[in-house]
VOKE-361046 format. One record per residue: z negated, x negated, y of N, C-alpha, C, CB in turn; residue number from 1. Coordinates in nm, 2 decimals, padded with zeros to 4 digits. Atoms other than C-alpha are relative to their C-alpha. Last residue first. Glycine has a CB too. Layout:
% residues N
n_up; n_east; n_north; ca_up; ca_east; ca_north; c_up; c_east; c_north; cb_up; cb_east; cb_north; seq
Z; X; Y; Z; X; Y; Z; X; Y; Z; X; Y; NUM
...
***
This chain:
% residues 109
n_up; n_east; n_north; ca_up; ca_east; ca_north; c_up; c_east; c_north; cb_up; cb_east; cb_north; seq
00.05; -00.09; -00.10; -09.06; -07.97; 11.55; 00.00; -00.06; 00.14; -00.14; 00.05; -00.03; 109
-00.10; -00.07; -00.06; -08.84; -08.15; 11.30; -00.05; 00.10; 00.11; 00.08; 00.08; -00.10; 108
-00.10; 00.09; -00.07; -09.06; -08.43; 11.19; 00.10; 00.08; 00.08; 00.06; -00.08; -00.11; 107
00.04; 00.09; -00.11; -09.35; -08.19; 11.15; 00.11; -00.09; 00.06; -00.12; -00.08; -00.04; 106
00.04; 00.14; 00.05; -09.19; -07.92; 10.93; -00.02; -00.09; 00.12; 00.11; -00.05; -00.09; 105
-00.11; 00.07; 00.07; -09.19; -07.58; 11.10; -00.05; -00.13; -00.05; 00.12; -00.01; 00.10; 104
-00.10; -00.10; 00.04; -09.45; -07.32; 11.23; 00.12; -00.06; -00.07; 00.05; 00.06; 00.13; 103
-00.11; 00.01; -00.09; -09.73; -07.58; 11.20; 00.10; 00.11; -00.03; 00.06; -00.14; 00.00; 102
00.02; -00.10; -00.11; -10.05; -07.47; 11.02; 00.12; 00.00; 00.10; -00.12; -00.03; 00.07; 101
-00.03; -00.13; 00.06; -09.95; -07.65; 10.69; 00.00; 00.10; 00.12; -00.09; 00.04; -00.11; 100
-00.14; -00.03; -00.04; -09.96; -07.97; 10.91; 00.05; 00.13; -00.07; 00.09; -00.12; -00.04; 99
00.00; -00.08; -00.12; -10.34; -07.96; 10.87; 00.14; 00.03; 00.04; -00.07; -00.07; 00.11; 98
-00.01; -00.14; 00.04; -10.29; -08.08; 10.51; -00.01; 00.09; 00.13; -00.12; 00.04; -00.09; 97
-00.14; -00.03; 00.03; -10.21; -08.43; 10.64; 00.01; 00.15; -00.04; 00.05; -00.08; -00.12; 96
-00.08; 00.00; -00.12; -10.55; -08.46; 10.80; 00.15; 00.04; -00.02; 00.00; -00.14; 00.07; 95
00.04; -00.11; -00.08; -10.73; -08.36; 10.49; 00.08; 00.01; 00.13; -00.15; -00.02; 00.04; 94
-00.04; -00.13; 00.06; -10.53; -08.58; 10.26; -00.04; 00.12; 00.09; -00.06; 00.01; -00.13; 93
-00.15; -00.01; -00.01; -10.57; -08.88; 10.49; 00.05; 00.13; -00.05; 00.07; -00.12; -00.07; 92
-00.03; -00.02; -00.14; -10.95; -08.82; 10.52; 00.15; 00.01; 00.02; -00.05; -00.12; 00.08; 91
00.04; -00.13; -00.05; -11.00; -08.77; 10.15; 00.04; 00.03; 00.14; -00.15; 00.02; -00.02; 90
-00.09; -00.11; 00.07; -10.79; -09.06; 10.04; -00.04; 00.14; 00.05; -00.01; -00.01; -00.15; 89
-00.13; 00.01; -00.07; -10.97; -09.29; 10.29; 00.10; 00.11; -00.05; 00.06; -00.14; -00.01; 88
00.02; -00.06; -00.13; -11.31; -09.18; 10.16; 00.13; 00.00; 00.08; -00.10; -00.08; 00.08; 87
00.02; -00.15; 00.02; -11.21; -09.24; 09.80; -00.01; 00.06; 00.14; -00.12; 00.02; -00.08; 86
-00.13; -00.05; 00.04; -11.07; -09.59; 09.88; -00.01; 00.15; -00.01; 00.05; -00.06; -00.13; 85
-00.08; -00.03; -00.12; -11.39; -09.66; 10.08; 00.14; 00.05; -00.04; 00.01; -00.13; 00.08; 84
00.03; -00.13; -00.06; -11.60; -09.61; 09.76; 00.09; 00.03; 00.12; -00.14; 00.00; 00.05; 83
00.06; 00.01; -00.13; -11.44; -09.89; 09.57; -00.01; 00.13; 00.07; 00.10; -00.09; 00.09; 82
00.14; 00.06; 00.01; -11.38; -09.91; 09.20; -00.06; -00.02; 00.13; 00.01; -00.13; -00.07; 81
00.00; 00.12; -00.08; -11.00; -09.85; 09.25; -00.14; -00.07; -00.02; 00.03; 00.02; 00.14; 80
-00.11; 00.09; 00.04; -10.95; -09.59; 08.97; -00.01; -00.13; 00.07; 00.13; 00.07; 00.03; 79
00.02; 00.05; 00.13; -11.30; -09.43; 09.02; 00.11; -00.10; -00.04; 00.01; 00.12; -00.10; 78
00.12; 00.08; 00.00; -11.28; -09.41; 09.40; -00.02; -00.05; -00.15; -00.13; 00.09; 00.04; 77
-00.03; 00.13; -00.06; -10.92; -09.29; 09.39; -00.12; -00.09; 00.00; 00.04; 00.02; 00.15; 76
-00.09; 00.08; 00.09; -11.00; -09.02; 09.14; 00.03; -00.13; 00.06; 00.13; 00.08; -00.02; 75
00.08; 00.04; 00.11; -11.30; -08.90; 09.35; 00.08; -00.08; -00.10; -00.06; 00.12; -00.08; 74
00.09; 00.10; -00.05; -11.09; -08.89; 09.66; -00.08; -00.06; -00.11; -00.09; 00.05; 00.11; 73
-00.08; 00.12; -00.01; -10.82; -08.70; 09.48; -00.08; -00.12; 00.05; 00.12; 00.02; 00.09; 72
-00.02; 00.05; 00.14; -11.08; -08.44; 09.38; 00.09; -00.13; 00.00; 00.08; 00.11; -00.08; 71
00.13; 00.05; 00.05; -11.20; -08.42; 09.74; 00.02; -00.05; -00.14; -00.11; 00.11; 00.01; 70
00.03; 00.14; -00.06; -10.84; -08.40; 09.87; -00.13; -00.05; -00.06; 00.00; 00.01; 00.15; 69
-00.09; 00.10; 00.06; -10.75; -08.11; 09.63; -00.03; -00.14; 00.05; 00.14; 00.03; 00.02; 68
00.02; 00.00; 00.15; -11.05; -07.90; 09.73; 00.08; -00.11; -00.06; 00.04; 00.13; -00.06; 67
00.14; 00.01; 00.04; -11.07; -07.97; 10.10; -00.01; -00.02; -00.15; -00.08; 00.12; 00.05; 66
00.07; 00.10; -00.08; -10.73; -08.04; 10.25; -00.14; -00.02; -00.04; 00.00; 00.04; 00.14; 65
-00.05; 00.14; 00.02; -10.51; -07.88; 09.98; -00.09; -00.10; 00.08; 00.14; 00.00; 00.05; 64
-00.02; 00.03; 00.14; -10.71; -07.55; 09.95; 00.04; -00.15; -00.02; 00.10; 00.09; -00.07; 63
00.13; 00.02; 00.06; -10.83; -07.55; 10.31; 00.01; -00.03; -00.15; -00.09; 00.13; 00.01; 62
00.06; 00.12; -00.06; -10.48; -07.60; 10.45; -00.14; -00.03; -00.07; -00.02; 00.02; 00.15; 61
-00.07; 00.12; 00.05; -10.32; -07.35; 10.21; -00.07; -00.13; 00.05; 00.15; 00.00; 00.04; 60
00.04; 00.02; 00.14; -10.59; -07.09; 10.30; 00.07; -00.12; -00.07; 00.03; 00.13; -00.08; 59
00.14; 00.05; 00.00; -10.54; -07.15; 10.67; -00.04; -00.02; -00.15; -00.09; 00.09; 00.07; 58
-00.01; 00.14; -00.02; -10.16; -07.10; 10.63; -00.14; -00.07; 00.00; 00.06; -00.03; 00.14; 57
-00.07; 00.06; 00.11; -10.21; -06.76; 10.48; 00.01; -00.15; 00.01; 00.14; 00.06; -00.01; 56
00.08; 00.01; 00.12; -10.48; -06.66; 10.72; 00.07; -00.06; -00.12; -00.05; 00.13; -00.04; 55
-00.01; -00.12; 00.08; -10.28; -06.74; 11.03; -00.07; -00.02; -00.13; 00.15; 00.04; -00.02; 54
00.05; 00.00; 00.14; -10.39; -07.01; 11.28; 00.03; 00.14; -00.06; -00.15; -00.04; -00.02; 53
00.06; -00.13; 00.04; -10.21; -07.08; 11.60; -00.03; 00.00; -00.15; 00.09; 00.11; 00.04; 52
-00.09; -00.12; 00.02; -10.13; -07.45; 11.66; -00.08; 00.12; -00.04; 00.10; -00.03; -00.10; 51
00.07; -00.12; 00.02; -10.41; -07.69; 11.79; 00.10; 00.12; -00.01; -00.09; 00.02; 00.11; 50
-00.01; -00.09; -00.12; -10.19; -07.97; 11.91; -00.05; 00.14; -00.01; 00.14; 00.01; 00.03; 49
-00.13; -00.06; -00.01; -10.12; -08.18; 11.60; 00.02; 00.10; 00.11; 00.04; 00.06; -00.14; 48
-00.10; 00.10; -00.02; -10.42; -08.40; 11.66; 00.14; 00.06; 00.01; 00.00; -00.11; -00.11; 47
00.01; 00.04; -00.14; -10.67; -08.11; 11.69; 00.12; -00.10; 00.04; -00.13; -00.07; 00.03; 46
-00.04; -00.12; -00.08; -10.56; -07.96; 11.36; 00.00; -00.04; 00.15; -00.09; 00.12; -00.03; 45
-00.14; -00.01; 00.01; -10.58; -08.30; 11.20; 00.06; 00.11; 00.08; 00.05; 00.01; -00.14; 44
-00.06; 00.11; -00.08; -10.93; -08.34; 11.32; 00.15; 00.00; 00.00; -00.05; -00.14; -00.05; 43
00.02; -00.04; -00.14; -11.02; -08.00; 11.18; 00.05; -00.11; 00.09; -00.15; 00.02; 00.03; 42
-00.09; -00.11; -00.03; -10.86; -08.09; 10.85; -00.02; 00.05; 00.14; -00.03; 00.13; -00.10; 41
-00.13; 00.05; -00.02; -11.04; -08.42; 10.85; 00.10; 00.11; 00.03; 00.04; -00.08; -00.12; 40
-00.01; 00.07; -00.13; -11.37; -08.25; 10.90; 00.13; -00.06; 00.03; -00.11; -00.11; 00.01; 39
00.00; -00.11; -00.10; -11.30; -08.02; 10.61; 00.00; -00.06; 00.14; -00.13; 00.09; -00.02; 38
-00.13; -00.06; 00.00; -11.21; -08.32; 10.39; 00.01; 00.11; 00.10; 00.04; 00.06; -00.14; 37
-00.09; 00.09; -00.07; -11.52; -08.50; 10.50; 00.14; 00.05; 00.00; 00.00; -00.14; -00.07; 36
00.03; -00.01; -00.14; -11.73; -08.20; 10.40; 00.09; -00.09; 00.08; -00.15; -00.04; 00.03; 35
-00.05; -00.13; -00.05; -11.56; -08.18; 10.06; -00.02; 00.01; 00.15; -00.06; 00.11; -00.07; 34
-00.15; 00.02; -00.02; -11.61; -08.56; 10.01; 00.06; 00.14; 00.05; 00.06; -00.03; -00.14; 33
-00.03; 00.09; -00.12; -11.98; -08.52; 10.09; 00.15; -00.02; 00.02; -00.07; -00.13; -00.02; 32
00.00; -00.07; -00.13; -12.00; -08.22; 09.86; 00.02; -00.08; 00.12; -00.13; 00.07; 00.01; 31
00.05; 00.10; -00.10; -11.90; -08.41; 09.55; 00.01; 00.06; 00.14; 00.09; -00.13; 00.00; 30
-00.09; 00.02; -00.11; -11.86; -08.13; 09.30; -00.07; -00.09; 00.10; 00.03; 00.14; 00.07; 29
00.02; -00.10; -00.11; -12.08; -08.17; 08.99; 00.10; -00.03; 00.11; -00.15; 00.00; 00.05; 28
00.09; 00.05; -00.11; -11.94; -08.37; 08.70; -00.02; 00.11; 00.10; 00.05; -00.13; 00.06; 27
-00.02; -00.08; -00.13; -11.79; -08.27; 08.37; -00.10; -00.05; 00.10; -00.02; 00.15; -00.03; 26
00.07; -00.12; -00.01; -11.80; -08.55; 08.11; 00.02; 00.07; 00.13; -00.15; -00.03; -00.02; 25
00.12; 00.01; -00.10; -11.52; -08.80; 08.10; -00.07; 00.13; 00.00; 00.05; -00.04; 00.14; 24
00.12; -00.04; 00.06; -11.30; -08.78; 07.79; -00.12; -00.01; 00.09; -00.02; -00.07; -00.13; 23
00.00; -00.14; 00.03; -10.96; -08.79; 07.96; -00.13; 00.05; -00.06; 00.11; 00.02; -00.10; 22
00.13; -00.03; 00.04; -11.02; -09.12; 08.15; -00.01; 00.15; -00.05; -00.11; -00.02; 00.11; 21
00.07; 00.12; 00.03; -10.68; -09.28; 08.20; -00.14; 00.03; -00.05; -00.01; -00.09; 00.12; 20
-00.07; 00.06; 00.11; -10.48; -08.96; 08.19; -00.08; -00.12; -00.05; 00.14; -00.03; 00.03; 19
00.03; -00.08; 00.12; -10.73; -08.78; 08.41; 00.06; -00.05; -00.12; 00.04; 00.15; 00.02; 18
00.14; 00.01; 00.04; -10.71; -09.05; 08.67; -00.03; 00.07; -00.12; -00.08; 00.05; 00.12; 17
00.02; 00.13; 00.05; -10.33; -09.05; 08.66; -00.14; -00.03; -00.04; 00.04; -00.11; 00.11; 16
-00.06; 00.00; 00.14; -10.32; -08.67; 08.69; -00.01; -00.14; -00.06; 00.14; 00.04; 00.00; 15
00.09; -00.07; 00.08; -10.55; -08.69; 09.00; 00.05; 00.00; -00.15; -00.02; 00.15; 00.04; 14
00.12; 00.08; 00.01; -10.34; -08.95; 09.17; -00.10; 00.06; -00.10; -00.07; -00.03; 00.13; 13
-00.03; 00.11; 00.08; -10.02; -08.76; 09.10; -00.12; -00.09; -00.02; 00.12; -00.09; 00.06; 12
-00.02; -00.05; 00.14; -10.17; -08.45; 09.24; 00.03; -00.11; -00.10; 00.10; 00.11; -00.01; 11
00.14; -00.03; 00.05; -10.29; -08.63; 09.55; 00.01; 00.05; -00.14; -00.06; 00.10; 00.09; 10
00.07; 00.13; 00.03; -09.94; -08.78; 09.60; -00.14; 00.02; -00.05; 00.00; -00.08; 00.13; 9
-00.06; 00.06; 00.12; -09.78; -08.44; 09.56; -00.06; -00.13; -00.04; 00.15; -00.02; 00.02; 8
00.05; -00.07; 00.12; -10.02; -08.29; 09.81; 00.06; -00.05; -00.13; 00.04; 00.15; 00.01; 7
00.14; 00.04; 00.03; -09.95; -08.57; 10.06; -00.06; 00.08; -00.12; -00.09; 00.03; 00.12; 6
00.01; 00.14; 00.06; -09.58; -08.52; 10.03; -00.14; -00.04; -00.03; 00.07; -00.10; 00.10; 5
-00.05; -00.01; 00.14; -09.61; -08.14; 10.07; 00.00; -00.14; -00.06; 00.14; 00.05; 00.00; 4
00.10; -00.06; 00.09; -09.84; -08.18; 10.37; 00.05; 00.00; -00.14; -00.03; 00.14; 00.05; 3
00.10; 00.10; 00.02; -09.60; -08.43; 10.54; -00.11; 00.06; -00.09; -00.07; -00.04; 00.13; 2
-00.05; 00.09; 00.09; -09.31; -08.19; 10.49; -00.11; -00.11; -00.03; 00.13; -00.07; 00.05; 1
***
């Protein structure tokens, strides 16, 4: 449930950013945000107790924790005007996406 809530919040942030700046030129991927998202996924995996990993759950975790979180981090940085807002968004999104690896929803396990 935490991963779903974080994913919806990230999608809302990205859509808000794109609605406010629809004519922005294409930019290269921010690899530092992607690396931070991957590190946050690993940290989240450690925090929730290192559950077993299946390929289907791992792909969800990487998609939402690295790709979506890095895009949401860029959106947060642009919308707020502060770099730390982007880094915080990436780290929280990455750690929250690690809950995809749990066998059940986090509050109920």
